[in-house]
SELUM-201117 format. One record per residue: residue number from 1; chain; z, x, y of N, C-alpha, C in turn. Coordinates in steps of 0.2 Angstrom, whole numbers, plus 5000, padded with zeros to 4 digits. Each point is the difference from the previous one (the first is absolute). Last residue first. Example, Ala and Ser with C-alpha at 12.3 -4.5 7.8 and 13.67 -1.06 7.14 Angstrom:
! SELUM-201117
<2, A, <5035, 5064, 4989>, <5001, 5004, 5006>, <5003, 4996, 5005>>
<1, A, <5000, 5002, 4972>, <5000, 4996, 5006>, <5000, 5004, 5006>>
//
This chain:
! SELUM-201117
<293, A, <4772, 4772, 4940>, <5000, 4996, 5004>, <5008, 5002, 5003>>
<292, A, <4982, 5015, 4984>, <5004, 4995, 5000>, <5003, 4998, 5007>>
<291, A, <4981, 5014, 4984>, <5002, 4999, 5006>, <5006, 4994, 4999>>
<290, A, <4985, 5011, 4985>, <5005, 5006, 5002>, <5003, 4996, 5007>>
<289, A, <4984, 4989, 4988>, <5005, 4999, 4995>, <5007, 5004, 5003>>
<288, A, <4979, 4997, 5011>, <5004, 4997, 5000>, <5004, 4999, 4996>>
<287, A, <4985, 5018, 4997>, <5001, 4997, 5007>, <5005, 4997, 5001>>
<286, A, <4991, 5003, 4980>, <5004, 5003, 4999>, <5003, 5000, 5009>>
<285, A, <4984, 4985, 4995>, <5006, 4998, 4997>, <5006, 5006, 5000>>
<284, A, <4977, 5002, 5007>, <5002, 4996, 5005>, <5009, 4999, 4995>>
<283, A, <4986, 5013, 4990>, <5002, 5005, 5006>, <5005, 4994, 5005>>
<282, A, <4989, 4992, 4980>, <5003, 5005, 4998>, <5005, 5002, 5009>>
<281, A, <4982, 4986, 4999>, <5006, 4996, 4998>, <5006, 5005, 5000>>
<280, A, <4977, 5007, 5001>, <5003, 4997, 5008>, <5006, 4997, 4998>>
<279, A, <4990, 5011, 4981>, <5003, 5004, 5006>, <5002, 4998, 5005>>
<278, A, <4991, 4991, 4978>, <5006, 4998, 5003>, <5004, 5005, 5006>>
<277, A, <4978, 5004, 4989>, <4999, 4992, 5000>, <5008, 4995, 5003>>
<276, A, <4995, 5025, 4997>, <4996, 4997, 5006>, <5002, 4994, 4999>>
<275, A, <5009, 5008, 4980>, <5003, 5002, 5007>, <4995, 4998, 5007>>
<274, A, <4994, 5001, 4978>, <5004, 4996, 4998>, <5002, 4999, 5008>>
<273, A, <4986, 5015, 4989>, <4997, 4996, 5002>, <5005, 4994, 5003>>
<272, A, <5011, 5021, 4996>, <4995, 5000, 5006>, <4993, 4996, 4999>>
<271, A, <5014, 5001, 4981>, <5005, 4997, 5006>, <4995, 5000, 5006>>
<270, A, <4990, 5007, 4980>, <5001, 4991, 5001>, <5006, 5000, 5005>>
<269, A, <4992, 5021, 4998>, <4995, 4998, 5001>, <5002, 4991, 5001>>
<268, A, <5015, 5018, 4991>, <5000, 5000, 5007>, <4994, 4996, 5003>>
<267, A, <5002, 5007, 4977>, <5006, 4996, 5000>, <5000, 4998, 5009>>
<266, A, <4983, 5016, 4993>, <5000, 4993, 4995>, <5005, 4997, 5003>>
<265, A, <5001, 5021, 5008>, <4994, 4995, 5003>, <5000, 4995, 4999>>
<264, A, <5014, 5015, 4989>, <5002, 4996, 5006>, <4996, 4996, 5003>>
<263, A, <4994, 5011, 4980>, <5005, 4994, 4999>, <5002, 4997, 5006>>
<262, A, <4986, 5018, 5001>, <4997, 4995, 4998>, <5004, 4995, 5000>>
<261, A, <5010, 5020, 5005>, <4996, 4999, 5006>, <4998, 4992, 4997>>
<260, A, <5010, 5012, 4982>, <5005, 4996, 5006>, <4996, 4998, 5006>>
<259, A, <4988, 5011, 4984>, <5002, 4994, 4997>, <5005, 4997, 5005>>
<258, A, <4992, 5020, 5003>, <4994, 4996, 5003>, <5002, 4994, 4997>>
<257, A, <5015, 5018, 4998>, <4997, 5000, 5008>, <4998, 4993, 5001>>
<256, A, <5006, 5008, 4977>, <5003, 4994, 5003>, <4998, 5000, 5008>>
<255, A, <4981, 5002, 4984>, <5005, 5007, 5001>, <5005, 4992, 5004>>
<254, A, <4977, 5001, 4983>, <5004, 4996, 5006>, <5006, 5006, 5000>>
<253, A, <4980, 5005, 4987>, <5000, 4994, 5001>, <5003, 4996, 5008>>
<252, A, <5005, 5021, 4990>, <4991, 5001, 5003>, <4998, 4994, 5000>>
<251, A, <5023, 5002, 4993>, <4999, 5004, 5005>, <4995, 4999, 5003>>
<250, A, <5004, 4993, 4979>, <5002, 4993, 5004>, <4998, 5004, 5008>>
<249, A, <4996, 5011, 4981>, <4994, 4997, 5001>, <5002, 4995, 5005>>
<248, A, <5014, 5025, 5000>, <4998, 4994, 4994>, <4994, 4995, 5002>>
<247, A, <5014, 5021, 5008>, <4994, 4999, 5001>, <4996, 4996, 4994>>
<246, A, <5025, 4999, 5002>, <4995, 5005, 5004>, <4995, 4999, 5001>>
<245, A, <5016, 4990, 4986>, <4995, 5004, 4996>, <4998, 5003, 5006>>
<244, A, <5020, 4988, 5004>, <5000, 5002, 4993>, <4992, 5004, 4997>>
<243, A, <5005, 4991, 5022>, <5006, 5005, 5000>, <5000, 5004, 4993>>
<242, A, <4983, 4981, 5007>, <5000, 5007, 5003>, <5004, 5005, 4999>>
<241, A, <5003, 4978, 4991>, <4993, 5005, 4996>, <5001, 5006, 5003>>
<240, A, <5016, 4988, 5010>, <5002, 5002, 4994>, <4995, 5002, 4994>>
<239, A, <4994, 4989, 5022>, <5005, 5004, 5003>, <5002, 5004, 4991>>
<238, A, <4988, 4980, 4999>, <4996, 5005, 5003>, <5004, 5009, 5001>>
<237, A, <5010, 4980, 4994>, <4997, 5001, 4993>, <4995, 5007, 5002>>
<236, A, <5016, 4986, 5018>, <5003, 5007, 4995>, <4994, 5002, 4993>>
<235, A, <4989, 4984, 5016>, <5004, 5008, 5003>, <5004, 5003, 4996>>
<234, A, <4995, 4980, 4990>, <4995, 5003, 5002>, <4998, 5006, 5002>>
<233, A, <5020, 4983, 5001>, <5001, 5004, 4994>, <4991, 5006, 4998>>
<232, A, <5003, 4986, 5020>, <5007, 5006, 5000>, <4998, 5003, 4993>>
<231, A, <4989, 4981, 5004>, <4996, 5006, 5003>, <5004, 5007, 5000>>
<230, A, <5008, 4980, 4989>, <4996, 5003, 4998>, <4995, 5005, 5002>>
<229, A, <5017, 4987, 5012>, <5003, 5003, 4995>, <4995, 5004, 4994>>
<228, A, <4991, 4985, 5020>, <5004, 5008, 5001>, <5004, 5005, 4995>>
<227, A, <4988, 4979, 4995>, <4997, 5003, 5002>, <5004, 5007, 5002>>
<226, A, <5014, 4984, 4984>, <4995, 4997, 5007>, <4996, 5010, 5000>>
<225, A, <5010, 4986, 4976>, <5000, 5006, 5006>, <4995, 5000, 5007>>
<224, A, <5007, 4986, 4977>, <5003, 4998, 5007>, <4998, 5006, 5006>>
<223, A, <4993, 5000, 4976>, <4997, 4995, 5003>, <5003, 4996, 5008>>
<222, A, <5009, 5019, 4984>, <4994, 5003, 5004>, <4997, 4994, 5004>>
<221, A, <5026, 5003, 4993>, <4996, 4995, 4999>, <4992, 5001, 5005>>
<220, A, <5019, 5015, 4999>, <5001, 4999, 4992>, <4993, 4994, 4999>>
<219, A, <5009, 5005, 5021>, <4997, 5007, 4998>, <4999, 4998, 4994>>
<218, A, <5010, 4987, 5018>, <4996, 4999, 4996>, <4997, 5005, 4996>>
<217, A, <5018, 5003, 5015>, <5003, 4994, 4998>, <4993, 4996, 4993>>
<216, A, <5000, 5024, 5015>, <5008, 4997, 4997>, <5001, 4995, 4993>>
<215, A, <4979, 5006, 5012>, <5001, 5003, 4997>, <5006, 4999, 4996>>
<214, A, <4992, 4987, 5015>, <4996, 4997, 4994>, <5003, 5006, 4995>>
<213, A, <5009, 5001, 5022>, <5002, 4994, 4997>, <4999, 5000, 4993>>
<212, A, <4989, 5016, 5015>, <5006, 5002, 4996>, <5003, 4995, 4997>>
<211, A, <4981, 4997, 5014>, <4998, 5002, 4992>, <5008, 5002, 4996>>
<210, A, <4987, 4988, 5026>, <5004, 5001, 4997>, <4998, 5003, 4990>>
<209, A, <4987, 4993, 5022>, <5001, 5009, 4998>, <5006, 5000, 4996>>
<208, A, <4994, 4978, 5006>, <4993, 5003, 4999>, <5001, 5008, 4997>>
<207, A, <5020, 4986, 5009>, <4996, 4998, 4994>, <4994, 5003, 4998>>
<206, A, <5007, 5006, 5023>, <5004, 5001, 4995>, <4999, 4999, 4994>>
<205, A, <4984, 4991, 5014>, <5000, 5006, 5001>, <5007, 5004, 4995>>
<204, A, <5001, 4976, 5004>, <4994, 5003, 4996>, <5000, 5008, 4999>>
<203, A, <5016, 4992, 5014>, <5000, 4998, 4993>, <4997, 5001, 4996>>
<202, A, <4997, 5003, 5024>, <5004, 5004, 4996>, <5000, 5001, 4994>>
<201, A, <4988, 4984, 5009>, <4997, 5007, 5000>, <5006, 5005, 4998>>
<200, A, <5006, 4976, 5004>, <4994, 5002, 4996>, <4998, 5007, 4998>>
<199, A, <5014, 4997, 5019>, <5004, 5001, 4993>, <4995, 4997, 4994>>
<198, A, <4989, 4999, 5022>, <5004, 5006, 5001>, <5004, 5002, 4991>>
<197, A, <4990, 4979, 5003>, <4993, 5004, 5000>, <5006, 5006, 4998>>
<196, A, <5012, 4983, 5007>, <4999, 4999, 4995>, <4995, 5005, 4996>>
<195, A, <5006, 4999, 5024>, <5005, 5005, 4994>, <4999, 4997, 4994>>
<194, A, <4983, 4991, 5016>, <5002, 5007, 5001>, <5004, 5003, 4995>>
<193, A, <4996, 4976, 4999>, <4995, 5005, 4997>, <5002, 5008, 5001>>
<192, A, <5013, 4976, 5005>, <5003, 5008, 4999>, <4994, 5005, 4998>>
<191, A, <4998, 4976, 5003>, <4999, 5001, 5006>, <5004, 5009, 5000>>
<190, A, <4998, 4989, 4979>, <4993, 4998, 5004>, <4999, 5002, 5005>>
<189, A, <5022, 4998, 4990>, <4996, 5006, 4998>, <4993, 4999, 5002>>
<188, A, <5015, 4983, 5009>, <5002, 5007, 5000>, <4996, 5005, 4997>>
<187, A, <4998, 4978, 4997>, <4998, 5000, 5008>, <5001, 5008, 5000>>
<186, A, <5000, 4990, 4978>, <4994, 4996, 5003>, <5000, 5002, 5008>>
<185, A, <5016, 5009, 4983>, <4994, 5000, 4996>, <4995, 4998, 5006>>
<184, A, <5022, 4998, 5007>, <4999, 5007, 4998>, <4993, 5001, 4997>>
<183, A, <5009, 4978, 5005>, <4999, 5005, 5005>, <4996, 5005, 4999>>
<182, A, <5006, 4988, 4981>, <4994, 4998, 5004>, <4998, 5004, 5007>>
<181, A, <5024, 5003, 4988>, <4991, 5003, 4996>, <4994, 4999, 5004>>
<180, A, <5021, 4989, 5010>, <4999, 5010, 5000>, <4993, 5001, 4997>>
<179, A, <4998, 4975, 5004>, <5005, 5004, 4999>, <4999, 5007, 5002>>
<178, A, <4990, 4977, 5011>, <5000, 5003, 4997>, <5005, 5005, 4998>>
<177, A, <4999, 4982, 5016>, <5001, 4999, 4994>, <4997, 5005, 4994>>
<176, A, <4998, 4997, 5026>, <4996, 4997, 4997>, <5000, 4998, 4993>>
<175, A, <5015, 5013, 5014>, <4998, 4992, 5002>, <4995, 4998, 4995>>
<174, A, <5004, 5023, 4997>, <5006, 4996, 4996>, <4999, 4992, 5004>>
<173, A, <4983, 5014, 5008>, <4999, 4999, 4992>, <5005, 4996, 4996>>
<172, A, <5004, 5007, 5026>, <4995, 4996, 4998>, <4997, 4997, 4990>>
<171, A, <5016, 5018, 5005>, <5002, 4995, 5002>, <4996, 4995, 5000>>
<170, A, <4992, 5021, 4997>, <5003, 4997, 4993>, <5003, 4994, 5002>>
<169, A, <4986, 5011, 5017>, <4997, 4997, 4993>, <5005, 4998, 4994>>
<168, A, <5009, 5008, 5021>, <4998, 4993, 5000>, <4996, 4998, 4996>>
<167, A, <5009, 5021, 5003>, <5005, 4997, 4995>, <4996, 4991, 5002>>
<166, A, <4985, 5022, 5002>, <5004, 4996, 5004>, <5004, 4996, 4996>>
<165, A, <4997, 5026, 4991>, <4993, 4995, 5002>, <5006, 4993, 5003>>
<164, A, <5007, 5021, 4994>, <4997, 5000, 5008>, <4996, 4994, 4999>>
<163, A, <5014, 5006, 4981>, <5004, 4998, 5005>, <4997, 5000, 5008>>
<162, A, <4987, 5007, 4980>, <5000, 4992, 5000>, <5005, 4999, 5005>>
<161, A, <4997, 5024, 4996>, <4994, 4995, 5002>, <5000, 4993, 5002>>
<160, A, <5018, 5014, 4989>, <4997, 5001, 5007>, <4994, 4997, 5004>>
<159, A, <5005, 4998, 4977>, <5005, 4996, 5004>, <4999, 5000, 5006>>
<158, A, <4987, 5014, 4986>, <4997, 4992, 5001>, <5005, 4996, 5003>>
<157, A, <5005, 5022, 4997>, <4995, 5001, 5004>, <4999, 4993, 5000>>
<156, A, <5017, 5003, 4985>, <5001, 5000, 5008>, <4995, 5001, 5006>>
<155, A, <4996, 4998, 4974>, <5007, 4994, 5004>, <4998, 5000, 5008>>
<154, A, <4992, 5018, 4986>, <4994, 4998, 5002>, <5003, 4991, 5004>>
<153, A, <5015, 5018, 4992>, <4995, 5003, 5006>, <4995, 4993, 5002>>
<152, A, <5015, 4998, 4981>, <5002, 4998, 5006>, <4996, 5002, 5006>>
<151, A, <4992, 4991, 4976>, <5001, 5007, 5005>, <5002, 4998, 5006>>
<150, A, <4992, 4986, 4974>, <5003, 5001, 5005>, <5002, 5007, 5004>>
<149, A, <4988, 4998, 4980>, <4998, 4994, 5004>, <5003, 4999, 5007>>
<148, A, <4999, 5018, 4981>, <4998, 5000, 5005>, <4998, 4995, 5005>>
<147, A, <5008, 5001, 4976>, <5006, 5003, 5006>, <4995, 5000, 5006>>
<146, A, <4988, 4987, 4985>, <5007, 4998, 5001>, <5002, 5004, 5006>>
<145, A, <4978, 5007, 4990>, <4999, 4995, 5005>, <5009, 4998, 5002>>
<144, A, <4992, 5017, 4984>, <4996, 5001, 5005>, <5002, 4994, 5007>>
<143, A, <5010, 4996, 4978>, <5002, 5007, 5002>, <4996, 5001, 5006>>
<142, A, <4989, 4984, 4987>, <5005, 4997, 5004>, <5007, 5004, 5003>>
<141, A, <4983, 5005, 4983>, <4997, 5000, 5006>, <5004, 4998, 5004>>
<140, A, <5009, 5012, 4979>, <4999, 4994, 5002>, <4995, 5000, 5007>>
<139, A, <5018, 5016, 4987>, <4991, 4998, 4995>, <4998, 4993, 5003>>
<138, A, <5023, 5001, 5006>, <4997, 5005, 4998>, <4995, 4999, 4995>>
<137, A, <5017, 4985, 5012>, <4993, 5002, 5002>, <4996, 5005, 5000>>
<136, A, <5022, 4989, 4995>, <4995, 5000, 4994>, <4993, 5001, 5004>>
<135, A, <5023, 5003, 5008>, <4997, 4993, 5000>, <4994, 4999, 4997>>
<134, A, <5013, 5021, 4997>, <5004, 4992, 5000>, <4997, 4994, 5001>>
<133, A, <4990, 5019, 5006>, <5002, 5001, 4992>, <5001, 4992, 4998>>
<132, A, <5001, 5006, 5023>, <4990, 4998, 4998>, <5003, 4999, 4991>>
<131, A, <5017, 5009, 5009>, <5000, 4994, 5004>, <4995, 4998, 4997>>
<130, A, <5003, 5021, 4997>, <5005, 4998, 4995>, <4998, 4992, 5002>>
<129, A, <4990, 5016, 5015>, <4997, 4999, 4993>, <5004, 4995, 4995>>
<128, A, <5010, 5005, 5022>, <4993, 4995, 5000>, <4997, 5000, 4994>>
<127, A, <5018, 5013, 5001>, <5002, 4994, 5000>, <4994, 4995, 5000>>
<126, A, <4994, 5023, 5002>, <5004, 4999, 4992>, <5002, 4993, 4999>>
<125, A, <4991, 5010, 5023>, <4996, 4998, 4994>, <5003, 4998, 4995>>
<124, A, <5012, 4994, 5022>, <4997, 5006, 4997>, <4996, 4998, 4995>>
<123, A, <5010, 4985, 5018>, <5003, 5004, 4995>, <4999, 5003, 4995>>
<122, A, <4998, 4999, 5026>, <4998, 4998, 4995>, <5003, 5000, 4994>>
<121, A, <5003, 4998, 5027>, <5001, 5002, 4995>, <4998, 4997, 4995>>
<120, A, <4993, 4997, 5021>, <5004, 5005, 5000>, <5002, 5004, 4995>>
<119, A, <4989, 4980, 5004>, <4996, 5003, 5001>, <5003, 5009, 5000>>
<118, A, <5013, 4981, 4994>, <4995, 5000, 4997>, <4995, 5006, 5001>>
<117, A, <5015, 4991, 5015>, <5002, 5005, 4995>, <4996, 5002, 4993>>
<116, A, <4994, 4983, 5015>, <4999, 5007, 5005>, <5002, 5005, 4994>>
<115, A, <5002, 4977, 4995>, <4992, 5002, 4999>, <5002, 5008, 5003>>
<114, A, <5019, 4988, 5003>, <4999, 5001, 4995>, <4996, 5002, 4997>>
<113, A, <5002, 4993, 5021>, <5004, 5007, 4999>, <5000, 5002, 4994>>
<112, A, <4992, 4981, 5005>, <4994, 5003, 5003>, <5005, 5008, 4998>>
<111, A, <5008, 4979, 4995>, <4996, 5003, 4995>, <4996, 5005, 5001>>
<110, A, <5016, 4991, 5016>, <5004, 5003, 4993>, <4994, 5002, 4995>>
<109, A, <4991, 4991, 5020>, <5004, 5007, 5002>, <5004, 5003, 4993>>
<108, A, <4992, 4977, 4998>, <4995, 5003, 5000>, <5003, 5007, 5004>>
<107, A, <5012, 4978, 4997>, <5002, 5006, 4994>, <4993, 5007, 5002>>
<106, A, <4999, 4978, 5009>, <5007, 5002, 5003>, <5001, 5006, 4995>>
<105, A, <4978, 4986, 5007>, <5004, 5002, 4995>, <5005, 5005, 5001>>
<104, A, <4987, 4990, 5016>, <5002, 4995, 4997>, <5006, 5004, 4995>>
<103, A, <4982, 5011, 5013>, <5007, 5002, 5002>, <5005, 4994, 4998>>
<102, A, <4978, 5012, 4988>, <5001, 4992, 5003>, <5007, 5001, 5001>>
<101, A, <4988, 5019, 4991>, <4998, 5000, 5006>, <5002, 4992, 5005>>
<100, A, <5004, 5006, 4974>, <5004, 5004, 5005>, <4998, 5000, 5006>>
<99, A, <4989, 4987, 4986>, <5004, 4997, 4999>, <5005, 5005, 5004>>
<98, A, <4978, 5006, 4998>, <4999, 4994, 5003>, <5008, 4998, 5002>>
<97, A, <4996, 5020, 4986>, <5000, 5001, 5007>, <5000, 4993, 5004>>
<96, A, <4999, 4997, 4978>, <5004, 5002, 5002>, <5002, 5002, 5005>>
<95, A, <4978, 4993, 4994>, <5005, 4995, 4999>, <5008, 5003, 5002>>
<94, A, <4983, 5015, 4998>, <4999, 4997, 5006>, <5005, 4993, 5002>>
<93, A, <5000, 5015, 4981>, <5003, 5004, 5004>, <5000, 4995, 5007>>
<92, A, <4988, 4991, 4982>, <5007, 5000, 4998>, <5004, 5004, 5005>>
<91, A, <4975, 5000, 5002>, <5004, 4993, 4999>, <5007, 5000, 5000>>
<90, A, <4989, 5021, 4998>, <4998, 4997, 5006>, <5003, 4992, 5002>>
<89, A, <5001, 5012, 4976>, <5002, 5004, 5006>, <5001, 4995, 5005>>
<88, A, <4985, 4993, 4987>, <5004, 4998, 4998>, <5007, 5003, 5003>>
<87, A, <4978, 5005, 5003>, <5000, 4993, 5002>, <5007, 4997, 4999>>
<86, A, <4996, 5025, 4994>, <4999, 4998, 5007>, <5001, 4993, 5001>>
<85, A, <5001, 5005, 4978>, <5006, 5003, 5005>, <5000, 4999, 5007>>
<84, A, <4979, 4994, 4986>, <5007, 4997, 4998>, <5006, 5000, 5003>>
<83, A, <4980, 5015, 5002>, <4998, 4992, 5001>, <5007, 4996, 5001>>
<82, A, <5001, 5022, 4990>, <5000, 5000, 5008>, <4998, 4992, 5003>>
<81, A, <5001, 5004, 4974>, <5005, 5003, 5006>, <5000, 4999, 5006>>
<80, A, <4981, 4998, 4991>, <5003, 4992, 4997>, <5008, 5002, 5002>>
<79, A, <4984, 5018, 5002>, <4996, 4995, 5006>, <5007, 4994, 4998>>
<78, A, <5004, 5018, 4986>, <5001, 5002, 5007>, <4999, 4995, 5005>>
<77, A, <4992, 4997, 4976>, <5007, 5000, 5001>, <5002, 4999, 5009>>
<76, A, <4979, 5006, 4995>, <5002, 4992, 4999>, <5005, 4998, 5000>>
<75, A, <4994, 5022, 4996>, <4999, 4999, 5008>, <5000, 4992, 5002>>
<74, A, <5003, 5009, 4978>, <5007, 5004, 5005>, <4997, 4997, 5006>>
<73, A, <4985, 4996, 4985>, <5008, 4996, 4997>, <5003, 5002, 5006>>
<72, A, <4980, 5012, 4999>, <5001, 4994, 5003>, <5004, 4995, 4999>>
<71, A, <5003, 5023, 4994>, <4999, 5001, 5007>, <4999, 4991, 5003>>
<70, A, <4999, 5012, 4977>, <5006, 4996, 5000>, <5000, 4998, 5011>>
<69, A, <4983, 5016, 4987>, <5000, 4990, 4997>, <5006, 4997, 5003>>
<68, A, <4988, 5023, 5011>, <5006, 4998, 4996>, <4999, 4991, 4999>>
<67, A, <4985, 5014, 5011>, <4998, 5000, 4994>, <5008, 4997, 4996>>
<66, A, <4996, 5004, 5023>, <4999, 4992, 4998>, <4998, 5001, 4993>>
<65, A, <5007, 5019, 5011>, <5005, 4995, 5000>, <4997, 4995, 4997>>
<64, A, <4986, 5016, 5001>, <5003, 5002, 4996>, <5005, 4997, 5000>>
<63, A, <4982, 4994, 5014>, <4998, 5000, 4994>, <5006, 5002, 4995>>
<62, A, <5003, 5005, 5022>, <5001, 4994, 5000>, <5000, 4998, 4992>>
<61, A, <4994, 5022, 5006>, <5009, 4998, 5000>, <4999, 4994, 4999>>
<60, A, <4979, 5008, 5001>, <5002, 4998, 4994>, <5008, 5001, 5000>>
<59, A, <4981, 4999, 5018>, <5004, 4995, 4998>, <5004, 5000, 4992>>
<58, A, <4988, 5019, 5021>, <5000, 4997, 4994>, <5007, 4994, 4999>>
<57, A, <4989, 5021, 5016>, <5000, 4993, 5000>, <5001, 4997, 4994>>
<56, A, <5004, 5022, 5011>, <4997, 4999, 4995>, <5000, 4991, 4998>>
<55, A, <5009, 5009, 5020>, <4997, 5006, 4999>, <4994, 4999, 4995>>
<54, A, <5012, 4983, 5017>, <4999, 5003, 4992>, <4995, 5006, 5000>>
<53, A, <5011, 4993, 5025>, <4995, 4997, 4996>, <5002, 5004, 4992>>
<52, A, <5014, 5004, 5018>, <4996, 4996, 5004>, <4996, 4995, 4994>>
<51, A, <5015, 5019, 4995>, <5003, 4998, 5006>, <4997, 4991, 5001>>
<50, A, <5003, 5024, 4980>, <4999, 4992, 5000>, <5003, 4998, 5008>>
<49, A, <5006, 5022, 4988>, <4995, 5000, 5006>, <4996, 4994, 5000>>
<48, A, <5010, 5006, 4977>, <5002, 5001, 5006>, <4994, 4998, 5004>>
<47, A, <5003, 5004, 4976>, <4999, 5006, 5005>, <5001, 4998, 5006>>
<46, A, <5000, 4982, 4982>, <5006, 5005, 5000>, <4998, 5006, 5005>>
<45, A, <4984, 4984, 4997>, <5006, 4998, 5005>, <5006, 5004, 4999>>
<44, A, <4979, 5005, 4986>, <5001, 5000, 5007>, <5004, 4999, 5006>>
<43, A, <5002, 4992, 4979>, <5001, 5009, 4999>, <4999, 5001, 5006>>
<42, A, <4997, 4977, 4995>, <5005, 5004, 5001>, <5003, 5006, 5000>>
<41, A, <4980, 4983, 5014>, <5003, 5004, 4993>, <5005, 5005, 5000>>
<40, A, <4999, 4979, 5018>, <4997, 5007, 4999>, <5000, 5002, 4993>>
<39, A, <5011, 4980, 5009>, <4992, 4999, 5000>, <4997, 5007, 5001>>
<38, A, <5023, 4998, 5002>, <4998, 4995, 4995>, <4992, 5000, 4998>>
<37, A, <5009, 5012, 5019>, <5002, 5006, 4994>, <4996, 4993, 4994>>
<36, A, <4996, 4991, 5021>, <4997, 5005, 5000>, <5001, 5003, 4992>>
<35, A, <5016, 4984, 5007>, <4994, 4997, 4998>, <4995, 5006, 4999>>
<34, A, <5020, 5005, 5008>, <4999, 4999, 4993>, <4996, 4997, 4999>>
<33, A, <4998, 5006, 5022>, <5003, 5005, 4997>, <5000, 4998, 4993>>
<32, A, <5002, 4983, 5014>, <4991, 5002, 5000>, <5002, 5005, 4997>>
<31, A, <5018, 4994, 5003>, <4999, 4995, 4994>, <4991, 5003, 5000>>
<30, A, <5013, 5010, 5016>, <5004, 5003, 4992>, <4995, 4996, 4996>>
<29, A, <4996, 4995, 5024>, <4997, 5007, 4996>, <5002, 5000, 4994>>
<28, A, <5007, 4983, 5017>, <4997, 4999, 4995>, <4996, 5004, 4996>>
<27, A, <5019, 5005, 5015>, <5002, 4994, 4995>, <4995, 4998, 4996>>
<26, A, <4996, 5015, 5018>, <5005, 5002, 4995>, <5002, 4995, 4994>>
<25, A, <4986, 4994, 5017>, <4996, 5005, 4996>, <5005, 5001, 4994>>
<24, A, <5009, 4988, 5018>, <4994, 4997, 4995>, <4997, 5003, 4996>>
<23, A, <5013, 5010, 5017>, <5005, 4998, 4996>, <4995, 4995, 4993>>
<22, A, <4988, 5012, 5019>, <5002, 5005, 4995>, <5005, 4996, 4995>>
<21, A, <4991, 4986, 5014>, <4995, 5002, 4997>, <5003, 5005, 4995>>
<20, A, <5013, 4995, 5017>, <5002, 4994, 4997>, <4992, 5001, 4993>>
<19, A, <5002, 5015, 5018>, <5006, 5000, 4997>, <5000, 4994, 4994>>
<18, A, <4983, 5000, 5017>, <5001, 5006, 4996>, <5005, 5001, 4996>>
<17, A, <5000, 4982, 5014>, <4995, 4998, 4995>, <5000, 5007, 4997>>
<16, A, <5014, 5002, 5015>, <5002, 4995, 4997>, <4996, 4999, 4995>>
<15, A, <4993, 5015, 5017>, <5005, 5003, 4997>, <5003, 4996, 4995>>
<14, A, <4984, 4991, 5016>, <4996, 5004, 4994>, <5006, 5003, 4995>>
<13, A, <5008, 4987, 5018>, <4997, 4996, 4993>, <4996, 5004, 4994>>
<12, A, <5009, 5011, 5022>, <5005, 4997, 4993>, <4998, 4995, 4996>>
<11, A, <4986, 5009, 5016>, <5003, 5005, 4996>, <5005, 4998, 4995>>
<10, A, <4993, 4985, 5017>, <4994, 5001, 4995>, <5001, 5005, 4996>>
<9, A, <5015, 4995, 5017>, <5001, 4997, 4995>, <4994, 4999, 4996>>
<8, A, <4999, 5014, 5017>, <5007, 5002, 4996>, <5001, 4994, 4994>>
<7, A, <4982, 5001, 5016>, <5000, 5004, 4995>, <5006, 5001, 4995>>
<6, A, <4997, 4975, 5011>, <5001, 5005, 5003>, <4998, 5006, 4995>>
<5, A, <4990, 4974, 5003>, <5004, 5006, 4996>, <5001, 5006, 5002>>
<4, A, <4995, 4975, 5010>, <4996, 5006, 4999>, <5006, 5005, 4997>>
<3, A, <4995, 4975, 5001>, <5006, 5001, 5000>, <4998, 5009, 4999>>
<2, A, <4990, 4976, 5013>, <4999, 5004, 4994>, <5006, 5006, 5001>>
<1, A, <5002, 4976, 5012>, <4998, 5005, 5001>, <4998, 5006, 4994>>
//
């Protein structure tokens, strides 16, 4: 028999949809607002009052950003850094997580305890800098990859997921003569796309937005500059021009408000293009990774 919804149930549905709509709008509107400012003429944007559409549409803000000749190389460095680090980090963290998920590994609790300590206790900025220097990673591309290969947080997320997989998969592979590395690469990873996509998205976003390590370790080598670092320098240049000259040519062409809005849109677009392809795996990975039998 068809189920007829009561008036109370319909009112509850309407209230929930309204609440979710407000939450979605409050999440999306800041990006829309930044897009509006980035597409508006600079001096007019400083007047305020922009809400839904640009008052004086222009692309001069984006033209100003793309005039920087260093952005092409910096963008390539950021893409290479993000792709390499994501692949290496997911593979290595997953390999450690697989080992810690095996009940036959008698020291897994001890190693897990050591990893937990690294989450709450950090060596600090100065010891880390000295270690990077002693390892010979200063002014090298490897400094973007090596220090962040392993993360205790990602290991625990992947380990929790692996622990929920049927033990029969691994046992049958052992019977067929497969070793642990073969089991991990041929069986575990292919069936763990949800948690792999989750960790990959976390790593990729973190690497794409990172610039402080460039400032600390590679600031002397402009060929190794990443996109976020170059954009950060561009913001500082505009702000210093405003503070030094007041009504300078830089202010009439671009302002800190419009440059920040434009750069925010530019660095957010790549993530927005990638996320829809990983969304279903990302949500499932967060759900399953948080559950434990």
